[in-house]
Each structure stands twice: as C-alpha cells, then as structure tokens.
C-alpha positions as CSV (number, residue, x, y, z in Angstrom):
1,Y,147.1,35.4,259.7
2,A,143.3,35.9,260.3
3,L,143.9,39.0,262.4
4,N,145.5,40.8,259.5
5,L,142.4,40.2,257.4
6,V,140.1,41.5,260.2
7,I,142.2,44.6,260.5
8,K,141.9,45.2,256.8
9,V,138.1,44.8,256.9
10,V,137.8,47.1,259.9
11,C,140.0,49.8,258.3
12,G,138.1,49.5,255.0
13,G,134.8,49.9,256.7
14,F,136.1,52.8,258.8
15,G,137.4,54.5,255.6
16,I,134.0,54.1,253.9
17,A,132.3,55.6,257.0
18,L,134.5,58.6,256.8
19,L,133.8,59.1,253.0
20,T,130.1,58.8,253.5
21,P,128.4,62.0,254.7
C-alpha cells in the first residue's frame, strides 16, 4: 500500500532531522 511507503519516508526524514543538530 502506498500509504505505508509514505509513512516510512516521513519517519525516516523525521529521524534524520532529530539526528541532525
């Protein structure tokens, strides 16, 4: 399902934002 892919991308981007000072 496309929504699952969107959620993975959003979570991945959010995780990178948290790791980046």
